[in-house]
C-alpha positions as CSV (number, residue, x, y, z in Angstrom):
1,M,108.5,89.4,94.2
2,A,108.9,93.1,94.0
3,A,110.8,95.4,91.7
4,R,111.8,99.1,92.3
5,I,112.2,100.9,89.0
6,E,113.5,104.5,88.6
7,I,112.1,106.2,85.6
8,K,113.2,109.5,84.1
9,E,109.7,110.9,83.3
10,L,107.9,109.7,86.4
11,G,106.8,113.1,87.6
12,D,104.3,113.6,84.8
13,P,100.8,112.2,85.8
14,A,99.9,111.3,82.2
15,R,103.1,109.2,82.0
16,Q,102.4,107.6,85.3
17,K,99.0,106.4,84.1
18,E,100.6,105.2,80.8
19,I,103.2,103.2,82.7
20,T,100.9,101.6,85.3
21,G,98.4,100.8,82.6
22,A,100.9,99.0,80.5
23,L,102.1,97.0,83.5
24,E,98.7,96.2,84.9
25,A,97.8,94.7,81.5
26,L,100.5,92.0,81.9
27,D,99.7,88.6,83.4
28,G,101.6,88.2,86.6
29,V,101.7,91.8,87.7
30,I,99.9,92.0,91.0
31,E,100.2,95.7,92.0
32,T,101.9,98.9,90.8
33,K,102.5,102.0,92.9
34,I,104.5,105.1,92.6
35,E,106.3,106.1,95.8
36,N,109.5,107.9,96.7
37,S,110.2,108.9,93.1
38,A,110.2,105.3,91.9
39,L,107.8,102.8,90.5
40,H,107.2,99.7,92.7
41,V,105.9,96.6,91.0
42,S,104.7,93.4,92.8
43,Y,104.6,90.4,90.6
44,D,104.4,86.7,90.4
45,P,107.8,85.4,89.3
46,L,106.2,82.2,88.0
47,A,104.1,84.2,85.5
48,I,106.4,87.1,84.5
49,N,110.0,88.2,84.9
50,E,111.8,91.5,85.3
51,K,112.8,91.7,81.7
52,K,109.2,91.5,80.5
53,I,108.3,94.3,83.0
54,E,111.1,96.4,81.7
55,E,110.2,95.7,78.1
56,A,106.6,96.8,78.8
57,I,107.8,100.1,80.3
58,G,110.2,100.6,77.4
59,S,107.4,100.0,74.9
60,T,105.7,103.1,76.1
61,G,108.8,105.1,75.1
62,I,109.9,105.8,78.6
63,T,113.5,105.6,79.8
64,I,114.4,103.4,82.8
65,K,117.2,105.0,84.9
66,A,117.7,102.0,87.2
67,A,115.9,98.8,88.3
68,A,116.3,96.5,91.2
69,A,114.4,93.4,92.3
70,D,113.9,92.0,95.7
71,R,114.8,88.3,95.2
72,E,115.4,87.5,98.9
73,S,113.1,84.9,100.3
74,P,112.1,85.1,104.0
75,H,114.5,83.5,106.4
76,L,113.4,81.4,109.3
77,S,115.3,82.2,112.5
78,P,116.9,79.3,114.3
79,P,115.1,78.3,117.6
80,T,116.4,79.8,120.7
81,P,117.3,77.7,123.7
82,L,114.1,78.8,125.4
83,D,112.0,77.7,122.4
84,V,113.6,74.2,122.6
85,E,113.0,74.0,126.4
86,Q,109.3,75.0,125.9
87,A,108.9,72.4,123.1
88,A,110.4,69.7,125.4
89,V,108.1,70.6,128.3
90,K,105.0,70.7,126.0
91,K,105.9,67.3,124.6
92,T,106.2,65.9,128.1
93,E,102.9,67.4,129.1
94,D,101.2,66.0,126.0
95,E,102.4,62.5,126.7
């Protein structure tokens, strides 16, 4: 899972290091990066949740302006008629 967090004091390099350090110390946080004026956090949702991430940021005294998580799982596209035809031909050839 990934979260995008907008933080008021993100422009300060010392604050950036403080924030990323606090997050990287948490079990379940995979990666942190600062990009496009926001903090991006990749994490394992089985080990940690958004609330714990936000609490860790808040514990540094930093104010979160906004947070959003990408909860969407990948979607499989339905097979096209061509895929179905090719699968039928392959099955016939295999038999």
